[in-house]
C-alpha positions in Angstrom: -10.1 92.5 137.5 -13.8 92.7 138.3 -13.7 96.5 138.5 -12.0 96.7 135.1 -14.8 94.6 133.6 -17.5 96.8 135.2 -15.8 99.9 133.8 -15.7 98.4 130.3 -19.3 97.4 130.5 -20.4 100.8 131.8 -18.5 102.6 129.1 -20.2 100.4 126.4 -23.6 101.2 127.9 -22.8 104.9 127.8 -21.9 104.7 124.1 -25.2 103.1 123.2 -27.6 106.0 123.7 -31.1 105.7 122.5 -33.1 108.3 120.6 -35.0 108.9 123.8 -31.7 109.5 125.7 -30.5 111.9 123.1 -33.7 113.9 123.0 -33.8 114.0 126.8 -30.2 115.3 126.9 -31.2 118.0 124.4 -34.3 119.0 126.3 -36.6 117.9 123.5 -39.9 116.1 123.7 -39.8 112.4 122.7 -42.6 110.0 122.0 -42.5 106.6 120.2 -45.0 103.8 119.6 -43.3 100.7 121.0 -46.0 98.2 120.2 -49.6 97.9 118.9 -52.1 95.1 119.4 -55.4 94.5 117.7 -58.0 92.0 118.9 -58.4 89.6 115.9 -62.0 88.8 117.0 -63.0 92.4 117.4 -60.6 94.8 115.6 -62.1 97.9 117.2 -60.3 96.9 120.3 -56.6 97.0 120.9 -53.9 99.1 122.4 -50.8 101.1 121.6 -47.8 100.9 123.9 -46.0 104.3 124.0 -42.7 105.5 125.4 -42.0 109.2 126.2 -39.7 111.4 128.1 -40.6 114.1 130.7 -40.0 116.9 128.2 -42.9 115.4 126.2 -45.2 115.4 129.2 -44.2 119.0 130.1 -44.9 120.1 126.5 -48.4 118.5 126.6 -49.2 120.3 129.9 -48.0 123.6 128.4 -50.5 123.0 125.6 -53.5 122.3 127.9 -53.4 118.5 128.4 -54.0 117.4 132.0 -54.0 114.5 134.3 -53.0 113.4 137.8 -50.0 111.4 136.5 -47.8 111.5 133.5 -49.7 108.5 132.1 -53.0 110.3 132.4 -51.6 113.4 130.6 -50.3 111.2 127.7 -53.6 109.3 127.6 -55.5 112.6 127.4 -53.3 113.7 124.5 -53.6 110.3 122.7 -57.4 110.3 123.1 -57.6 113.8 121.6 -55.2 112.9 118.8 -57.3 109.8 117.9 -60.5 111.7 118.0 -59.0 114.4 115.8 -57.9 111.8 113.3 -61.3 110.1 113.3 -63.0 113.5 112.9 -60.9 114.3 109.8 -61.5 110.8 108.3 -65.3 110.6 109.0 -68.0 112.5 107.1 -69.6 115.4 108.9 -72.6 114.5 111.0 -75.5 116.9 111.7 -78.4 115.9 113.8 -77.4 112.2 113.7 -77.5 112.3 109.9 -74.4 111.7 107.8 -73.6 114.6 105.5 -72.6 113.2 102.1 -70.1 114.9 99.9 -69.8 114.1 96.2 -67.3 115.5 93.7 -69.0 116.7 90.5 -67.5 116.6 87.0 -67.3 120.4 87.0 -64.9 120.2 90.0 -67.4 121.5 92.5 -68.4 119.5 95.6 -72.1 118.6 96.2 -73.1 118.2 99.8 -76.4 116.6 100.7 
C-alpha cells in the first residue's frame, strides 16, 4: 500500500514541471527574479534573489562573463546589467561634470 502511495505522489510531482524544469529539458537558458528587497531606511540598498539553470550560466560564460562559481558568474552578469541600465538612464558625464540635454522646439537637441 505504501509503495502505491509513493508511486502516485511521484507521478504527481513529475506532472508539475516548472518553467525552469521545462527550459532545462529543452537545453535553454533560464533566469527568474524570485524576490526583491529594498531597505526602507536607505533605498539604495537591497537585493534581488535570482534562480537560474546551468544552461544560463554556460551561456553567460560563452559571452565572456567569468567567476570561480556559478554564483560569481551570475553576479558578474547582474552587475554589468545593472551598470548598463544605469548608464542608459543617467545623463552623460564628462570630467565629473554632467552633460545636460535639452529638446528644443525645432526638434533638435541642445547639449551643454
